[in-house]
N, C-alpha and C positions, 0 to 999 in steps of 0.2 A: 352068801353076799349078806353084808352088812344093810339094816334097815335104811330104804333111801330118806335122805333129808333135803330138804330145798336148800339150794346154794345163799348164801347172804345177798341182800339186793344190792350191796356194793361191789357185787362182782363185776368185773371189766375187763376189757383187752388190753394188753400192755404193747409192748414193743413187738413189731414184726421184721423179722431178720431175713434178708435177702441178699444172695450171690449175684453178682454184678459181673459185667465183661469189662467195663472200664470206668473205674471209681471217679475219675475227674468228670468225665462227662455225664456220668448220673449225678453227680454233686451239683455241675452246672444247672442240668433240668430241674432237680428238687427244691434248689436254692432261687434259681431267678425265674422258674417257670410257676412253680407250686407254691412258692413263699415260706418254705422252710429254713431255718438256719442250721449250721452246723454247731453242735456242743461239743464234740470229741473227735479229733481225726489220727489216728496212728499206725503208719504203715499204710496196709491194704485194707483198712477197716475205718469207718465213720459211723457216727450216731449224730441225727437230726433230729429235730422236734421244733415246737412252738414254745410253750413254758415249759414242756417236759420231754426229754427223748421219746419218741414215737417210730423211729426206724433206723435199723443199723444195715449199713450196706458193705460187704466185703466183695472186693475185687477179686475174680479167680482168673488169672491170665491164660489166655488162649482159649476160654470158655465160649461156646454159641450164645446167639439169642436164646430165649425162652422157646421152649418146644412144644408145639400144639399136640393134640390127642393123649394129653398125659395128666395126672392126678397132679395135687399142688395147689397154688395159689390161682384163684380166679380173679379177686382183687382184694386189697386191704382198703379199709375206707375211714378217711379222717372227717370226724365230725365238727362242724363249724357251729359256735357256741348261738349263733342267731342268723335269721335271713340277711338282715344287711351285712353281716361278715361274709356270709356265703355270695351276695351280690358283690363285695369289694373283691373276693376271688375271681368272680365270672369276669368283672370289667377286665381284673389285669389279664386274665387268660384270653381276653379279647385283642387287649393292647400288644400283649405279645406275641398273637398269632399263634398261638398254642393250638395245635390240635385237639378238638373233642371227640371222643368216640359215639357218646350219647348222651341222654339227659331224659331223666323221667320223674315225674311224680308218682310218688308210691303212696299217697293217700296218709301215711305218717311220716313222710320225710320228701324231701326234695334233692336230687341228686345229679352230680354231673359225673360222667365217666371217661376216663383217659388211660393212655398205655405210656409207660416211661420209654426212655430209648432201647430196653432190651425187651420190651414186651410186658412188663409188669403191670397187671391191672390195678387203677387206682380208681376209688370213689371219693369224691368230696361232696357232704351233703350238711343238711340241717334237719333237725328234728321239730315236726311241729309239737305245739304243747299236747300232752298226755289226753287232756280232756279233749280233744279234737279226733284222737286215734278212731275210727269206725268200727264196731264192733256190731256184728251179724249173726244172729244165731249162738250167741255167748262167746264166738270168736273174733279174732282180729281179722281184719279184712286188709290186704294191702294188694296192690295193684301196679301195673307200670303205665300211667295215662302221659301224655304231652306235657313237658314242663313249661310253667308259666317264666319263660326266661326274662321278659321284658318286665314283669312284677318284680322279680327277683332283683334284677339290676336299680329299677327304680327305689328299690327299698334301701340301697348302699347308702351310704354317708355322700355329701357331695363329693364331687371328683378332688380328690387329693392325691399325694404321691403314695405308691401302695409301699408299705414298710415290711410284708411279710404276713404269714396267717396270725390269727390273733392267739394271745398266749393261752385261753382256754381252750383251744384247740386239742382234743384226744384221739384216740384211738377208737372209734365208734364200732365196728365190727369187723370182723375177716370173713371173708367167704370163698371156700374151698371147691377144688375139683376133687370127687372122690370116686373109687371104683365102682362101688355099691350103694346105693342109698341106705337102704334099711340097716346094714351093718353100721355105716357109719352113724347115723341118727341114733342106733341104741347103743354104741360105744359113748355118746356124748351126754345122753340123758339118763341111761341107768347105770354106767360106771363114773362118769364124772358128774353127774347130778343135776344138769339143765334140764329145763322145761321145755317141752315142744311146743312151739307156736303153731307152725301150719306148714301143710305139704303144698307146694305148688305143680301141679299138672302131672304128678307122679313122677318128676324128675330134679326135684327140689325141695328141700327141707330146710326150717329154721329153727334156731333153738335159742334159748336165752335163761337170764336170771333176772328175779325182781319184775318180772311183767314187762319188761323191756322187749322191742318187737323183734328183736333179733341182735345176739352177740357175735352168731355165727351162722353162716349159711352154708349149705352144701349142696352139690348139682353133679349129675352125671352127664352134663353136656359135653365133657371132652371124649364120651364114649364109655358104654359099659365095659367094666372090665380094664378102665385105662391105668396102664402099668406107672409106675414113679418115673419122675424125671431123669434124666440121664444125668450121670455124674460129670460131664464136661460141658453142662450148658447153665446158663442163668436159672436161677429156681428161688422157690422159697426154703430158706435154710429153716427157721424155727418160727413161731409164735408165741407170744405169752396169751395166758388167760389168768388173771389175777381174781383168786377166789374168795376174798373178803375176810378170811381169818385162816388162822394154822389148823382149827378144827375142821373147816371144810375140805383144806388141804390132806388131811390126816383120814378124814372119811373117803374123798376120792382114793388115795393110795391104798386104803384098804380093800376098796372093791376092786380095783384094779388087780391086785396081788391075788384076790379070791379067783379072778378070770383069767390068772397065768398071764397076765400084760407085763412084758419087760419093762423094768422101771431103772432111770439112771438118776440118781443124786444130782442136784443143781444147787446152785447158792440160792437159798430162800424157798426151796419146794424140790418139785420131782421133774424130770423129763421122759415122755413115752410117745409112742407112736400110733396114730388112729390105724384103723383096718387098711386105709389107703396108703399107710407110710407115711404122712404127713406129720411131722415132729412139733408136738405142743409142750410147753413148760406151764405146770401148773403150779404157781405162785401165790403164796399170801400177799394180799393186798398191801400196796404201798403208794 
C-alpha cells in the first residue's frame, strides 16, 4: 500500500443519486416541500439543487419503497449556509405542514430530519462556526441534544415568501447503513484517505477531511450483516466524494488497486463499492 497522505481540505461531498418509485411525486416533494429546484429533467431522470446540482433522481417503474434492514442510505444532508437560512426552511416546512421525523443539536451543528415519499432519509442542517465546536481531551465532541427550534425560527429574516433553498446550500455529508462498522471505517480511512473523527457507542463512526466534523457517517443500525437493498426497491444508487485534486484520486486509486478492490472508470474519476456494497464515486473536486 502506498504511504497514506491526508486528503485536501477542499474535499467535500457531491451529488447523491437515488432510485425513486415515482419521479413526478418526488419532484413535487423536493421542490415544494424542501425548496430545491429542477436543474435538468430528461425521461426518467431529474437533477435538482440550489446553486449547484445536489441530487439526482431516477424513476424505476414498479419499484417498492425503501426496504428496512438493509445497507445503503441512512440520510443525505443538505447544509444550509447560516442559521437564518435554516430558520427560513423550518418556517416553510411548518407552513407546508411537512412531517419532520426529528431534530437535534449536535453541538457542532443544528439539524432537522425528514423522509421523502419513498423513505429516503434527509437531513437539513447548519454548522456552528468551527471555533465553537467542543473539544474534549483532544477529540471533537458531538451529541444529540434537544434542538432550539424557536431560536432557529427567530433567527430567520422577517416572514417573506419562501423562494427555495439559498444558492449557497451544499451537500454537507452522507450517512450510510453498513453491514459491519470496522471494515467500512477501514475502507474509507486507509484506502480512500479520510480521517477518523470519532466512534459513537460502538455502532457508528464518522470520518472527514480537513478537520470537518464529518463528511461521511456509517452505522450498523440496520443490523449487523445487513444485506444490500434489493434491486426492485427505492435505494441509494451512488454518491460522490470530491477529493480535492487529481493527485488525491490517483492516490486512492493506487491504494484500492493494491487492496484488490474492483474499480470502474467514470468521468472525472473512478467508482468503487465499499464493503457494504454502497457505490461511491471518487472524483476530482469541481
